[in-house]
Phi, psi and omega in degrees: 000146177292155178299322180297315180296321180294315182291335176283352181082020180297135183279130177262124182245154184212145179301138184301324183296340181300331180292346176248013178298132180277172188289344175273351177110348182272180184229146171289179181302147186299337182297341181279344179228010179104121187300333178283342186048052180289179186273155165248160172257131174266113186251114185293137173280118184302334181276355184233051174245117192230120165300139185267110187291340181272351185279134178290320175268148179299118179219157177223154177241131178241122174283131187239152165272144176262106184248145172295157181295344176278353174111335182279159180295140177291136177295341181273356184273123178291325176294321177295323177297319178295318179298324178293321179295317179299320179295325178295321175296315183299327179296340177260007182077022184239154177224119176287149177234131182226162169217147178245145171246118184246126175256150181202161177249145173248117184239165167289159177306141182238093185275344181241102184293351175280350181257148180295155173293151176232147174294155181285164172279122183277183180296340177276002177082009184235158173266140178299143182249007175099010182256019187252008183302128176064016179279144179291340181250017191292333183250019181299324180294341180248022187302318179300320178297309183292328177299318179288325176302313181298317180296318180291324176299315179298319181294329180269001180072035180259097180288135179248146177268284178233156180223130184209162171278128180269190190289332184281168177292119181057038178252137184227163180221140172238140173252119177275148182293143182292153180176202180301134184302320180294319178298316181293324176295317176300315182295321179295316176300313181297321181295318179296319178296316179301313181305312184292321181291315180293322178300318180299322178297331184259013179069031182238169175232122174262131183239125178250025171299156178290328183211080183280339183236138174288153176058028184219145178304146177275183183248128183253172167224076180296144180241118176267133188225132169220172181226136178238157173285135175292130181105294183279332183075010182288134177286114185282359176279350181232139177270186184298336180265007179080013181264156178298143182263170174298323180296325176298313179298316183295323178299314178297318178302320177293320176301314180296321181294332185257346190297317181292317179297325187261009182304321181293341176276329178275331184231083196271357187233161177306316183293338180303327187276346168296320177292315187285329184265358170233067195286131161244090185055034177237077192286134176255068180204166179251023175288160175229155186202159171273105172060040175241114185285356175277350181269143177294331178240112184246137173259102183296150174296125184198171172286161180304325182292338181252016180301132186206167178243125179260119174270112186262005183284317187299143174264172179296343181273357182287150171290116185299324179297314185287320180296316179293318179298315181295318182293314180292324179295321178296316179297319179294323175302318178295321179294314183294328183253009177050050180284138178262138179281170171290174174292143178293153178249153175220158179065203177283142184207160171257138184283123175297152182303324184284353178244009175277158185238160176303143183244010171220160178296323179299312180296322181293321179291323177296320178295317179296322181298325182273354189280113172286330179298317180297317180291327178293319185275330185241351179092144182298322182299313182294311185297315181293323177293319179298313180298319180298317180293315182290331176293323175299319180294318179296318178298320178298320178298317182287349176283352181247149175257129187277159175303324179301317181296319179292319184291318190264322191264342185297329183273358183287144179287000000 
């Protein structure tokens, strides 16, 4: 939209079906979004209108809510779903607090998708070989790129906590500061968009796939979650003596009750399961533990005031609005129904059958399809539309034969 039209308050409308557009560009059957495919109104959030610092021409990005023309939030909107979950907490006098950790890879341009990604050539004239994890000098070869990333983050009002080189070749992680869940979802979305735009300016490619390289750790989007009382700001996961509360246990119980049903929301793509089924600290389970990275739900070592639950299942490819909404909704379900968690695990362990999770997109979608909990928390319209869109993507994947199949199976009798 032109700046003049936006400032005049002109309403921007969009076909309802666009919210179910799959990643290849197609749409499921019209019955999933209304046979008329009528319009939605895109209503800009006044707090999320940002001039884009990397753009040569003056441009701005406005994050919008997708509202029905009657004024209520569209059931198909993932941002609207997150706002509804936050409102349910507020009705109980509670406010969730979250932080996201986002991992990503920085690669050289990849013009042939049949070839593996490669790290870029740095200022030292060499490609990283994978020995730079957690090194203080690990991103020196990419310093111009990261310098602009930091400047653009500041211009967009994205406060960063820590930034580090992760375990993979040319893999990095940023920790965003904790805060309101909607704000953190907006910030995570903006940061991913910023990364890709700045990378293009520097002749690089940023990839937020869950598992872009074989034999290499994948990229996660861990979600740290706590709950405070509205008004006092007190963390309800800790009592006056600094001990865990019943609400803390119930929140974990709810997370465990929802993780298998919601796996397709946390791991939305075929590639997501490459990360989960070849784990490097990427657990595909609903176990919980105190500071054990093999558990899907980890309680980081912290003071009582910072007691929180880390959901380690979502990948970097997850929709931040939907992943945060699903995780918080599961926790609230546990609080409302006083669900008790399993016993915590420590050290090496085997995952009990009742705490294992789907390990393919097909299995995850089938589990979501059968989930009454998902339909109760997010509505039948949203869940059925989401499944329809993701089923199209899965079908498209199965329409192709992979190099592995040609290489390994062609010679079989």
